[in-house]
All heavy atoms as an XYZ file, in Angstrom:
640
protein
N     114.673    122.894    113.213
C     114.047    121.733    112.577
C     114.324    121.767    111.111
O     114.168    122.771    110.457
C     112.501    121.798    112.838
C     111.783    120.656    112.233
S     109.980    120.768    112.452
C     109.801    120.672    114.193
N     114.755    120.636    110.550
C     115.050    120.573    109.136
C     113.792    120.438    108.315
O     112.699    120.085    108.861
C     115.996    119.386    108.849
O     115.258    118.192    108.994
N     113.877    120.745    107.056
C     112.726    120.586    106.159
C     112.240    119.179    106.095
O     111.078    118.881    106.025
C     113.038    121.102    104.767
N     113.193    118.227    106.180
C     112.844    116.803    106.087
C     112.022    116.386    107.301
O     111.005    115.724    107.197
C     114.108    115.972    105.993
C     113.834    114.514    105.779
C     115.151    113.777    105.536
C     114.869    112.328    105.158
N     116.081    111.579    104.908
N     112.446    116.782    108.501
C     111.706    116.402    109.700
C     110.371    117.137    109.815
O     109.387    116.612    110.281
C     112.519    116.623    110.977
O     112.846    117.982    111.143
N     110.335    118.362    109.270
C     109.079    119.068    109.281
C     108.049    118.406    108.348
O     106.861    118.330    108.685
C     109.287    120.521    108.800
N     108.559    117.870    107.238
C     107.661    117.202    106.306
C     107.075    115.903    106.946
O     105.924    115.564    106.784
N     107.973    115.172    107.633
C     107.525    113.949    108.297
C     106.553    114.236    109.395
O     105.525    113.502    109.559
C     108.740    113.204    108.886
N     106.739    115.334    110.107
C     105.788    115.710    111.172
C     104.449    116.044    110.640
O     103.424    115.741    111.124
C     106.395    116.852    111.975
C     105.695    117.142    113.252
C     106.409    118.192    114.077
O     107.621    118.040    114.292
O     105.748    119.137    114.501
N     104.493    116.774    109.423
C     103.231    117.161    108.841
C     102.441    115.950    108.334
O     101.227    115.900    108.469
C     103.547    118.094    107.611
O     102.374    118.384    106.899
N     103.139    114.949    107.772
C     102.469    113.740    107.312
C     101.822    113.004    108.473
O     100.725    112.503    108.360
C     103.495    112.827    106.601
O     104.032    113.522    105.535
C     102.800    111.561    106.119
N     102.555    112.898    109.641
C     102.008    112.198    110.775
C     100.773    112.926    111.322
O      99.826    112.275    111.781
C     103.019    112.046    111.821
C     104.127    111.064    111.478
C     105.240    111.026    112.516
O     105.282    111.844    113.400
N     106.136    110.050    112.378
N     100.775    114.232    111.283
C      99.638    114.960    111.860
C      98.410    114.834    111.006
O      97.299    115.045    111.448
C     100.010    116.427    112.098
O     100.214    117.100    110.836
N      98.553    114.475    109.701
C      97.466    114.313    108.800
C      96.752    112.955    109.024
O      95.620    112.802    108.604
C      97.863    114.425    107.333
C      98.332    115.855    107.014
C      98.889    115.935    105.626
O      99.046    114.974    104.933
N      99.192    117.134    105.200
N      97.442    111.995    109.590
C      96.870    110.693    109.839
C      95.817    110.766    110.948
O      96.131    111.336    111.994
C      97.919    109.632    110.193
C      98.838    109.363    109.060
C      99.826    108.252    109.439
N     100.788    108.153    108.388
C     102.053    107.854    108.594
N     102.539    107.642    109.831
N     102.926    107.749    107.595
N      94.698    110.117    110.754
C      93.680    110.137    111.796
C      94.025    109.157    112.874
O      94.510    108.058    112.629
C      92.327    109.755    111.218
N      93.807    109.534    114.134
C      94.017    108.655    115.273
C      92.888    107.671    115.326
O      91.741    107.961    115.008
C      94.069    109.482    116.562
C      95.287    110.322    116.674
C      96.628    109.563    116.822
O      96.607    108.526    117.542
O      97.556    109.933    116.205
N      93.216    106.426    115.739
C      92.124    105.457    115.859
C      91.083    105.937    116.885
O      91.419    106.605    117.810
C      92.829    104.191    116.422
C      94.221    104.397    116.085
C      94.484    105.845    116.084
N      89.812    105.606    116.623
C      88.753    106.012    117.529
C      88.197    104.778    118.178
O      87.806    103.829    117.463
C      87.672    106.754    116.745
C      86.546    107.234    117.652
C      85.578    108.108    116.869
C      84.569    108.615    117.836
N      83.604    109.540    117.132
N      88.134    104.750    119.439
C      87.584    103.614    120.162
C      86.067    103.781    120.306
O      85.605    104.863    120.737
C      88.261    103.542    121.559
C      87.818    102.265    122.357
C      88.656    102.129    123.575
N      90.072    101.993    123.331
C      90.676    100.808    123.075
N      89.922     99.734    123.029
N      91.938    100.768    122.837
N      85.321    102.747    119.893
C      83.854    102.811    119.967
C      83.370    101.526    120.593
O      84.013    100.476    120.537
C      83.188    103.037    118.601
C      83.545    101.881    117.637
C      83.594    104.361    117.995
C      82.778    101.925    116.337
N      82.193    101.588    121.220
C      81.575    100.423    121.770
C      80.236    100.226    121.027
O      79.458    101.154    120.904
C      81.220    100.575    123.249
C      82.498    100.691    124.096
O      83.405     99.962    123.888
N      82.519    101.600    125.022
N      80.049     99.031    120.489
C      78.828     98.730    119.745
C      78.309     97.358    120.144
O      79.051     96.458    120.517
C      79.033     98.752    118.201
C      79.462    100.110    117.729
C      80.065     97.706    117.799
N      76.960     97.221    120.050
C      76.348     95.899    120.247
C      76.203     95.287    118.851
O      75.754     95.960    117.937
C      75.003     96.098    120.904
N      76.592     93.990    118.738
C      76.503     93.361    117.479
C      75.635     92.142    117.546
O      75.494     91.504    118.643
C      77.870     92.991    116.877
C      78.703     94.203    116.610
C      78.625     92.074    117.822
N      75.053     91.684    116.438
C      74.150     90.499    116.441
C      74.999     89.237    116.579
O      76.239     89.268    116.314
C      73.389     90.495    115.143
O      74.275     90.191    114.080
N      74.356     88.148    116.934
C      75.040     86.838    116.947
C      75.654     86.482    115.621
O      76.716     85.872    115.539
C      73.942     85.889    117.357
C      72.967     86.707    118.168
C      72.989     88.006    117.455
N      74.972     86.837    114.505
C      75.536     86.591    113.189
C      76.884     87.304    112.928
O      77.803     86.745    112.311
C      74.536     86.932    112.081
C      73.392     85.945    112.045
O      73.501     84.850    112.555
O      72.328     86.353    111.446
N      76.941     88.555    113.446
C      78.137     89.325    113.314
C      79.256     88.683    114.150
O      80.434     88.602    113.675
C      77.905     90.781    113.718
O      76.876     91.324    112.891
C      79.186     91.609    113.552
N      78.952     88.223    115.297
C      79.949     87.562    116.155
C      80.455     86.343    115.444
O      81.663     86.100    115.427
C      79.355     87.229    117.558
C      80.337     86.343    118.320
C      79.004     88.482    118.308
N      79.581     85.521    114.866
C      79.977     84.345    114.138
C      80.912     84.719    112.970
O      81.923     84.009    112.735
C      78.737     83.583    113.631
O      77.938     83.229    114.774
C      79.128     82.327    112.845
N      80.574     85.752    112.227
C      81.419     86.184    111.085
C      82.802     86.594    111.602
O      83.827     86.255    110.980
C      80.710     87.314    110.384
N      82.821     87.309    112.645
C      84.160     87.722    113.294
C      84.933     86.500    113.739
O      86.146     86.415    113.449
C      83.898     88.680    114.439
C      83.433     90.071    114.064
C      82.892     90.825    115.306
C      84.558     90.911    113.444
N      84.286     85.587    114.394
C      84.965     84.384    114.845
C      85.528     83.568    113.669
O      86.601     83.002    113.774
C      84.046     83.545    115.691
C      83.741     84.119    117.067
C      82.632     83.452    117.859
O      81.857     82.669    117.260
O      82.527     83.657    119.076
N      84.771     83.529    112.590
C      85.208     82.807    111.410
C      86.495     83.403    110.856
O      87.459     82.689    110.541
C      84.098     82.846    110.291
C      84.425     82.068    109.120
N      84.371     80.733    109.005
C      84.883     82.465    107.919
C      84.748     80.313    107.832
N      85.067     81.393    107.131
N      86.545     84.711    110.721
C      87.771     85.391    110.233
C      88.908     85.162    111.199
O      90.068     84.903    110.794
C      87.519     86.904    109.967
C      88.814     87.599    109.643
C      86.486     87.092    108.889
N      88.657     85.268    112.526
C      89.692     85.070    113.502
C      90.308     83.691    113.386
O      91.541     83.531    113.365
C      89.139     85.307    114.919
C      88.810     86.772    115.137
C      90.136     84.789    116.010
C      87.978     87.065    116.400
N      89.464     82.695    113.247
C      89.984     81.303    113.202
C      90.692     81.043    111.870
O      91.740     80.393    111.860
C      88.787     80.312    113.314
C      88.201     80.299    114.722
C      86.902     79.470    114.842
O      86.638     78.648    113.908
O      86.215     79.607    115.835
N      90.072     81.484    110.758
C      90.696     81.214    109.440
C      91.954     81.973    109.142
O      92.880     81.493    108.521
C      89.649     81.465    108.336
C      88.386     80.683    108.457
C      88.435     79.332    107.841
N      87.880     79.386    106.514
C      88.281     78.605    105.523
N      89.242     77.727    105.732
N      87.752     78.725    104.357
N      91.985     83.210    109.608
C      93.088     84.104    109.341
C      94.117     84.233    110.443
O      95.177     84.752    110.248
C      92.588     85.510    108.975
C      91.596     85.498    107.815
C      92.203     85.118    106.482
O      93.401     85.460    106.248
O      91.538     84.503    105.660
N      93.771     83.771    111.623
C      94.653     83.842    112.760
C      94.981     85.283    113.160
O      96.101     85.638    113.442
N      93.906     86.080    113.179
C      94.084     87.519    113.527
C      93.300     87.844    114.786
O      92.569     87.050    115.282
C      93.578     88.454    112.355
C      94.444     88.254    111.111
C      92.129     88.206    112.069
N      93.569     89.032    115.283
C      92.861     89.470    116.506
C      91.426     89.894    116.147
O      91.096     90.070    114.969
C      93.552     90.704    117.103
O      93.480     91.826    116.194
C      94.995     90.463    117.485
N      90.628     90.075    117.175
C      89.245     90.547    116.955
C      89.281     91.888    116.290
O      88.495     92.104    115.364
C      88.516     90.658    118.343
C      87.143     91.296    118.345
C      86.177     90.503    117.452
C      86.611     91.407    119.747
N      90.132     92.762    116.695
C      90.215     94.105    116.093
C      90.520     94.035    114.617
O      89.911     94.692    113.774
C      91.242     95.000    116.789
O      90.844     95.126    118.186
C      91.343     96.349    116.165
N      91.516     93.160    114.237
C      91.893     93.058    112.840
C      90.771     92.395    112.064
O      90.517     92.764    110.888
C      93.178     92.234    112.728
C      93.646     92.039    111.273
C      93.935     93.392    110.535
O      94.178     94.424    111.149
O      93.798     93.399    109.294
N      90.066     91.412    112.600
C      88.956     90.737    111.926
C      87.825     91.810    111.640
O      87.310     91.831    110.525
C      88.397     89.599    112.756
N      87.562     92.666    112.601
C      86.570     93.664    112.433
C      87.026     94.635    111.332
O      86.228     95.038    110.471
C      86.379     94.437    113.764
C      85.289     95.489    113.735
C      83.944     94.883    113.428
C      85.249     96.202    115.088
N      88.296     95.039    111.348
C      88.775     95.993    110.303
C      88.651     95.377    108.952
O      88.201     96.042    107.991
C      90.272     96.281    110.560
C      90.573     97.236    111.693
C      92.012     97.513    111.774
N      92.244     98.334    112.937
C      93.178     98.113    113.821
N      94.013     97.094    113.661
N      93.370     98.870    114.883
N      88.982     94.072    108.816
C      88.870     93.421    107.489
C      87.477     93.335    107.031
O      87.127     93.708    105.871
C      89.486     92.038    107.533
C      91.015     92.083    107.719
C      91.586     90.717    107.767
N      93.031     90.807    108.063
C      93.896     89.838    107.896
N      93.491     88.647    107.459
N      95.198     90.008    108.121
N      86.535     92.904    107.874
C      85.162     92.780    107.432
C      84.522     94.139    107.127
O      83.772     94.233    106.160
C      84.348     92.085    108.501
C      84.617     90.568    108.658
C      83.785     89.951    109.778
C      84.366     89.839    107.331
N      84.870     95.151    107.822
C      84.377     96.499    107.543
C      84.932     96.975    106.190
O      84.222     97.547    105.365
C      84.663     97.472    108.689
C      83.814     97.167    109.889
C      84.426     98.915    108.201
C      84.101     97.954    111.119
N      86.213     96.665    105.996
C      86.840     97.066    104.701
C      86.160     96.390    103.518
O      85.903     97.017    102.459
N      85.902     95.095    103.668
C      85.232     94.310    102.613
C      83.840     94.892    102.393
O      83.408     95.089    101.228
C      85.090     92.862    102.923
C      86.375     92.138    103.203
C      86.460     91.040    104.056
C      87.612     92.530    102.646
C      87.610     90.350    104.296
C      88.808     91.860    102.907
C      88.781     90.777    103.750
O      89.941     90.123    104.052
N      83.126     95.137    103.426
C      81.767     95.671    103.345
C      81.766     97.070    102.674
O      80.884     97.364    101.885
N      82.697     97.902    103.084
C      82.809     99.215    102.464
C      83.069     99.137    100.950
O      82.465     99.844    100.178
C      83.918    100.028    103.156
C      83.991    101.449    102.663
O      82.923    102.137    102.624
O      85.084    101.908    102.289
N      83.920     98.212    100.567
C      84.241     98.011     99.106
C      82.952     97.572     98.361
O      82.651     98.193     97.363
C      85.320     96.962     98.958
C      85.531     96.522     97.539
C      86.317     97.320     96.725
C      84.935     95.357     97.046
C      86.486     96.967     95.375
C      85.171     94.992     95.745
C      85.893     95.801     94.912
N      82.257     96.634     98.915
C      81.019     96.211     98.250
C      79.967     97.282     98.235
O      79.317     97.557     97.192
C      80.471     94.922     98.924
C      79.076     94.555     98.453
C      81.401     93.748     98.784
N      79.806     97.978     99.328
C      78.808     99.052     99.430
C      79.088    100.123     98.387
O      78.194    100.561     97.651
C      78.845     99.657    100.817
C      77.838    100.823    100.976
C      76.531    100.549    101.244
C      78.275    102.113    100.801
C      75.617    101.583    101.392
C      77.335    103.161    100.902
C      75.987    102.904    101.210
O      75.138    103.938    101.301
N      80.342    100.584     98.307
C      80.653    101.659     97.377
C      80.470    101.207     95.941
O      79.991    101.942     95.079
C      82.117    102.121     97.597
C      82.267    102.944     98.852
C      83.773    103.243     99.062
N      83.988    103.895    100.311
C      84.032    105.191    100.472
N      83.905    105.975     99.452
N      84.254    105.708    101.654
N      80.923     99.962     95.620
C      80.794     99.466     94.265
C      79.327     99.384     93.836
O      78.961     99.928     92.729
C      81.446     98.093     94.129
N      78.499     98.852     94.661
C      77.082     98.628     94.296
C      76.247     99.899     94.445
O      75.530    100.268     93.546
C      76.473     97.432     95.089
C      75.008     97.325     94.829
C      77.250     96.167     94.785
N      76.291    100.522     95.602
C      75.413    101.641     95.887
C      75.863    102.960     95.314
O      75.080    103.708     94.768
C      75.300    101.829     97.407
C      74.432    100.774     98.087
C      73.015    100.924     97.674
N      72.186    100.122     98.573
C      70.899    100.178     98.568
N      70.234    100.951     97.741
N      70.217     99.404     99.372
N      77.181    103.241     95.413
C      77.630    104.535     94.926
C      78.020    104.507     93.452
O      77.736    105.490     92.725
C      78.816    105.004     95.748
C      78.457    105.266     97.200
C      79.633    105.736     98.067
O      80.727    105.904     97.563
O      79.389    105.887     99.288
N      78.672    103.450     93.004
C      79.132    103.399     91.593
C      78.172    102.641     90.682
O      78.457    102.556     89.470
C      80.487    102.815     91.556
C      81.529    103.547     92.360
O      81.370    104.771     92.569
N      82.523    102.916     92.888
N      77.156    102.063     91.277
C      76.178    101.268     90.476
C      76.853    100.199     89.642
O      76.529     99.950     88.460
C      75.338    102.178     89.582
C      74.535    103.218     90.361
C      73.226    103.483     89.620
N      72.395    104.420     90.329
C      71.453    104.078     91.232
N      71.254    102.835     91.525
N      70.722    105.003     91.764
N      77.837     99.543     90.237
C      78.530     98.459     89.551
C      77.908     97.132     89.982
O      77.226     96.991     90.911
C      80.013     98.472     89.939
C      80.718     99.763     89.491
C      82.121     99.871     90.026
O      82.428     99.352     91.097
O      82.940    100.554     89.411
N      78.234     96.102     89.164
C      77.768     94.746     89.501
C      79.002     93.953     89.961
O      80.084     94.062     89.392
C      77.213     94.055     88.280
C      75.893     94.693     87.823
C      75.351     94.017     86.603
O      76.055     93.286     85.859
N      74.037     94.161     86.405
N      78.777     93.172     91.009
C      79.851     92.321     91.486
C      79.584     90.900     91.007
O      78.459     90.423     91.112
C      79.904     92.331     93.026
C      80.206     93.691     93.613
C      80.254     93.579     95.138
C      81.570     94.202     93.101
N      80.613     90.251     90.501
C      80.478     88.910     89.985
C      81.392     87.992     90.868
O      82.565     88.258     91.090
C      80.982     88.818     88.547
C      80.224     89.826     87.630
C      80.845     87.386     87.978
C      78.724     89.605     87.515
N      80.778     86.878     91.294
C      81.509     85.877     92.051
C      81.769     84.722     91.066
O      80.884     84.186     90.520
C      80.709     85.384     93.258
C      81.461     84.261     93.983
C      80.454     86.574     94.217
N      83.038     84.375     90.958
C      83.423     83.295     90.048
C      83.955     82.152     90.901
O      84.741     82.313     91.760
C      84.513     83.729     89.094
C      84.048     84.758     88.098
C      85.178     85.121     87.085
C      84.700     86.162     86.133
N      85.729     86.533     85.160
N      83.494     80.962     90.571
C      83.944     79.752     91.214
C      84.174     78.613     90.257
O      84.102     78.866     89.021
N      84.423     77.491     90.733
C      84.780     76.376     89.821
C      83.542     75.990     88.920
O      83.766     75.423     87.843
C      85.110     75.204     90.789
C      84.751     75.627     92.146
C      84.579     77.135     92.133
N      82.352     76.325     89.320
C      81.201     75.996     88.515
C      80.759     77.172     87.642
O      79.630     77.184     87.134
C      80.043     75.579     89.440
C      80.341     74.326     90.231
O      81.084     73.481     89.671
O      79.856     74.227     91.358
N      81.594     78.172     87.495
C      81.232     79.314     86.658
C      81.053     80.583     87.483
O      81.514     80.652     88.603
N      80.329     81.533     86.881
C      80.166     82.814     87.541
C      78.711     83.011     87.843
O      77.816     82.535     87.148
C      80.650     83.930     86.653
N      78.442     83.729     88.918
C      77.082     84.125     89.250
C      77.090     85.550     89.700
O      78.001     85.994     90.361
C      76.448     83.214     90.271
C      77.167     83.208     91.601
C      76.544     82.148     92.514
N      77.410     81.928     93.648
C      77.198     82.448     94.854
N      76.162     83.209     95.119
N      78.038     82.208     95.838
N      76.114     86.287     89.343
C      76.029     87.683     89.709
C      75.534     87.840     91.135
O      74.694     87.118     91.599
C      75.040     88.436     88.759
C      74.903     89.881     89.040
C      73.999     90.571     88.049
O      73.756     90.057     86.951
O      73.508     91.671     88.397
N      76.117     88.772     91.825
C      75.649     89.097     93.196
C      74.899     90.429     93.136
O      75.460     91.444     92.728
C      76.868     89.225     94.163
C      76.367     89.663     95.533
C      77.643     87.935     94.210
N      73.665     90.366     93.480
C      72.825     91.572     93.441
C      72.595     91.959     94.868
O      72.040     91.239     95.672
C      71.483     91.290     92.770
C      70.649     92.573     92.760
C      71.713     90.813     91.342
N      72.976     93.175     95.216
C      72.775     93.685     96.564
C      71.816     94.866     96.480
O      72.030     95.796     95.643
C      74.090     94.129     97.233
C      75.116     93.064     97.310
C      76.439     93.624     97.844
C      74.633     91.950     98.269
N      70.795     94.916     97.316
C      69.900     96.028     97.313
C      70.119     96.976     98.452
O      70.532     96.675     99.468
C      68.409     95.504     97.376
C      68.056     94.514     96.243
C      66.646     93.955     96.510
C      68.121     95.169     94.923
């Protein structure tokens, strides 16, 4: 085995395998998922990944880093406060 292929094999073994889980979600969560599916043209799995990623970003910014998130629109900016 060459050093190059050994390095590639090591990198692949460090990646986590996807974990399949079953969860019950609220009707609001289903609506949010359907919205992303329709607007983005993605699968249910991808819509879930995206929404979880967005939520994780917001959670870490507000809860862990004590940052403020600002939403800017055509009418100006408004602060988003999450508790």
